[in-house]
C-alpha positions as CSV (number, residue, x, y, z in Angstrom):
1,M,4.7,-7.9,-34.1
2,L,3.3,-10.1,-31.4
3,A,6.6,-10.1,-29.6
4,V,6.7,-6.3,-29.4
5,I,3.1,-6.2,-28.0
6,L,4.0,-8.9,-25.4
7,L,7.1,-7.0,-24.5
8,F,5.1,-3.8,-23.8
9,V,2.5,-5.8,-21.9
10,G,5.3,-7.4,-19.8
11,L,6.9,-4.1,-19.1
12,G,3.6,-2.6,-18.1
13,A,2.9,-5.5,-15.7
14,A,6.4,-5.2,-14.2
15,C,5.8,-1.4,-13.7
16,V,2.5,-2.1,-12.0
17,A,4.1,-4.8,-9.8
18,L,6.9,-2.4,-8.8
19,Y,4.5,0.4,-8.0
20,Q,2.3,-1.9,-5.9
21,F,5.4,-3.1,-4.0
22,A,6.4,0.5,-3.4
23,V,3.0,1.5,-2.1
24,F,2.9,-1.4,0.3
25,A,6.6,-1.2,1.2
26,L,6.2,-1.8,4.9
27,P,4.0,-4.9,4.7
28,V,6.0,-6.3,1.7
29,Y,9.3,-5.8,3.5
30,L,8.1,-7.3,6.8
31,G,6.4,-10.2,4.8
32,F,9.7,-10.9,3.1
33,A,11.6,-10.8,6.3
34,A,9.2,-13.1,8.1
35,G,9.2,-15.5,5.1
36,F,13.0,-15.7,4.9
37,W,13.1,-16.2,8.7
38,A,10.7,-19.1,8.4
39,I,12.7,-20.6,5.6
40,H,15.9,-20.3,7.6
41,T,14.3,-21.9,10.6
42,G,13.3,-25.0,8.6
43,A,9.8,-24.3,7.4
44,G,10.7,-24.9,3.8
45,A,9.8,-22.9,0.8
46,M,6.1,-23.3,1.0
47,G,6.1,-22.6,4.7
48,G,8.1,-19.5,4.2
49,I,5.8,-18.2,1.5
50,L,2.8,-18.8,3.7
51,V,4.4,-17.2,6.7
52,G,5.4,-14.2,4.5
53,F,1.9,-13.7,3.1
54,I,0.3,-14.0,6.5
55,A,2.8,-11.6,8.1
56,G,2.5,-9.0,5.4
57,A,-1.3,-9.1,5.4
58,L,-1.4,-9.0,9.2
59,V,0.9,-5.9,9.3
60,F,-1.4,-4.1,6.8
61,V,-4.7,-5.1,8.6
62,V,-3.3,-4.2,12.0
63,G,-2.1,-0.9,10.6
64,Q,-5.5,-0.1,9.2
65,L,-7.2,-1.1,12.5
66,V,-4.9,1.1,14.6
67,F,-5.2,3.9,12.1
68,A,-9.0,3.6,12.2
69,S,-9.5,3.2,15.9
70,A,-6.9,5.7,17.2
71,R,-8.6,8.8,18.6
72,S,-5.3,10.6,19.1
73,P,-4.2,12.6,16.0
74,I,-0.6,12.0,17.0
75,L,-1.0,8.3,16.9
76,R,-2.8,8.5,13.5
77,I,0.0,10.7,12.1
78,L,2.7,8.3,13.4
79,M,0.8,5.3,11.9
80,A,0.5,7.1,8.6
81,L,4.2,8.0,8.6
82,L,5.1,4.4,9.4
83,F,3.4,3.3,6.2
84,A,4.1,6.4,4.0
85,V,7.8,7.0,4.7
86,P,9.0,3.5,3.4
87,A,6.6,3.9,0.4
88,T,7.9,7.3,-0.4
89,Y,11.5,6.1,-0.2
90,A,10.7,3.1,-2.4
91,G,9.0,5.2,-5.0
92,Y,12.0,7.6,-5.2
93,S,14.5,4.7,-5.4
94,I,12.6,2.9,-8.1
95,V,12.6,6.0,-10.3
96,Q,16.3,6.6,-9.6
97,Q,17.3,3.0,-10.5
98,V,15.1,2.8,-13.6
99,W,16.4,6.1,-14.8
100,A,20.0,5.0,-14.2
101,L,19.4,2.0,-16.5
102,S,18.2,4.0,-19.4
103,M,19.6,7.6,-19.3
104,P,22.5,9.5,-17.9
105,P,21.9,11.4,-14.7
106,N,20.8,15.0,-14.9
107,A,18.5,17.3,-12.9
108,W,15.3,15.8,-14.3
109,R,16.2,12.4,-12.7
110,Y,15.8,14.0,-9.3
111,V,12.7,16.0,-10.2
112,F,10.9,12.8,-11.4
113,G,12.2,10.9,-8.4
114,V,10.6,13.5,-6.0
115,V,7.4,13.5,-8.0
116,A,7.2,9.7,-7.9
117,A,8.0,9.8,-4.1
118,M,5.1,12.2,-3.5
119,I,2.7,10.1,-5.6
120,T,3.7,6.8,-4.0
121,G,3.6,8.2,-0.5
122,G,0.2,9.8,-1.1
123,T,-1.1,6.5,-2.5
124,A,0.1,4.6,0.5
125,L,-1.8,7.1,2.8
126,A,-4.9,6.7,0.6
127,R,-4.7,2.9,0.7
128,L,-4.2,2.9,4.5
129,S,-7.4,4.9,5.0
130,A,-9.5,4.1,2.0
131,P,-11.7,1.2,3.3
132,L,-12.2,3.2,6.5
133,Q,-13.4,6.3,4.7
134,S,-15.9,4.3,2.6
135,A,-17.3,2.7,5.8
136,A,-17.7,6.1,7.4
137,V,-19.5,7.4,4.3
138,R,-21.8,4.4,4.3
139,R,-22.6,4.9,8.0
140,E,-23.3,8.6,7.5
141,S,-25.6,7.9,4.5
142,V,-27.5,5.2,6.5
143,H,-27.9,7.7,9.4
144,K,-29.2,10.4,7.1
145,R,-31.8,8.0,5.5
146,T,-33.0,6.7,8.8
147,A,-33.0,10.0,10.7
148,N,-36.3,11.2,9.3
149,K,-38.3,8.0,9.5
150,A,-40.7,7.2,12.3
151,P,-40.1,4.1,14.4
152,S,-43.1,2.3,12.8
153,Q,-41.4,2.4,9.4
154,F,-38.5,0.2,10.6
155,A,-40.8,-2.8,11.4
156,A,-40.5,-5.8,9.1
């Protein structure tokens, strides 16, 4: 009985990991590419892992900063597409591959693939802009709280 429970826990963890990799498809891919490049140039396994993590995190942080600081809607849309398109494709591909392992192909395979692609792409967009939205909400709430106070109320 314990083996069955651990099997389901392991499958759930694998599904969560696959979904996270799909949502962060661009940083993960570029992190893997940079890590393998570092390994092939002689950095070793630990150096490659370190370079890969740094490159993936840097891509995500720079993407968020560009998305947040861009005033042009076209640049924001391009940045969002740069993150959402690989995530959408990864979500669709994961469903297609897992479905092919377990069931014969039929129309529902493609329906679920498209649904997974939309969910994964939407999650990638939400993750790209989530910390920025919460910072904007905090700024707005602080502005509302301090707008009606007299200058003498701010003194320590």
